[in-house]
C-alpha positions in Angstrom: -56.5 -15.0 125.2 -59.9 -13.4 124.8 -60.6 -10.6 122.4 -63.1 -7.9 123.3 -65.0 -5.7 121.0 -65.6 -2.7 123.2 -69.4 -3.3 123.2 -71.7 -1.6 125.7 -71.8 -3.9 128.9 -75.2 -4.6 130.6 -75.9 -4.2 134.3 -78.4 -6.7 135.9 -80.2 -5.0 138.7 -81.5 -8.1 140.3 -78.1 -10.0 140.2 -76.2 -6.9 140.9 -73.6 -7.7 138.3 -72.4 -6.5 134.9 -72.0 -8.5 132.0 -69.7 -8.1 128.8 -68.5 -10.5 126.1 -65.2 -11.8 125.2 -64.4 -13.9 121.9 -62.3 -16.9 121.9 -61.8 -18.2 118.2 -65.4 -17.0 117.4 -67.1 -18.3 120.5 -68.6 -16.0 122.9 -67.5 -16.1 126.6 -69.8 -14.3 129.0 -67.9 -12.3 131.5 -69.6 -11.0 134.7 -68.4 -8.6 137.1 -70.1 -8.2 140.4 -71.1 -5.0 142.0 -68.8 -5.5 144.8 -65.7 -5.7 142.4 -67.0 -2.4 140.7 -67.3 -0.8 144.2 -63.5 -1.7 144.8 -62.8 0.7 142.0 -64.7 3.5 143.2 -65.0 6.1 146.1 -68.8 6.3 145.8 -70.5 4.1 148.5 -74.0 3.4 146.6 -73.5 4.4 142.9 -76.4 4.4 140.4 -76.4 1.8 137.5 -75.1 4.6 135.1 -72.3 5.3 137.5 -71.5 1.6 137.7 -71.2 1.5 134.0 -68.8 4.5 134.2 -66.8 2.7 136.8 -66.4 -0.2 134.4 -65.6 1.9 131.4 -62.9 3.6 133.4 -61.5 0.3 134.3 -62.3 -1.8 131.3 -58.8 -2.8 130.5 -58.4 -4.2 134.1 -61.5 -6.2 134.0 -60.9 -7.4 130.4 -57.3 -8.5 131.6 -58.7 -10.4 134.6 -61.2 -12.0 132.3 -58.5 -13.2 130.0 -56.5 -14.6 132.7 -59.3 -16.4 134.2 -60.2 -17.6 130.8 -56.8 -18.9 130.2 -56.9 -20.5 133.6 -59.7 -22.8 132.6 -62.9 -20.8 132.7 -64.3 -21.7 129.3 -68.0 -20.8 129.1 -68.2 -18.1 131.6 -65.8 -15.8 133.5 -67.0 -14.4 136.9 -65.0 -11.5 138.3 -65.6 -10.8 142.1 -63.6 -8.3 144.4 -61.2 -11.2 145.0 -59.9 -10.9 141.6 -58.8 -7.3 142.1 -56.9 -8.2 145.2 -55.3 -11.3 143.9 -51.5 -11.4 144.1 -50.8 -12.0 140.3 -52.0 -8.3 139.7 -48.8 -7.3 141.6 -50.7 -4.2 142.7 -53.3 -3.4 145.3 -56.9 -3.0 143.7 -57.1 0.6 144.2 -53.8 1.3 142.6 -54.7 -1.0 139.6 -58.0 0.8 139.2 -56.3 4.2 139.0 -56.7 5.4 142.5 -53.8 6.0 145.0 
């Protein structure tokens, strides 16, 4: 299971994804969330980078849980979270409900 330090995530404009770090027994595991996955948690069609960071913070626990599950399933060096992960059946809830939207 990954541990997270509540550090400030970084958004990469060129790659259109956000990066945050998890720890596994002292090793850093890079976790990346695509813009598309962030947009799945928002009603805004084209949010700014600061708004994307706010979306991540509102849904941080969801993204950390997905990263932990992906890491446990074998993604050891890097975890990549796409929109697919938000709609995956193991969450037992549609993405919008999981992200706090009805």
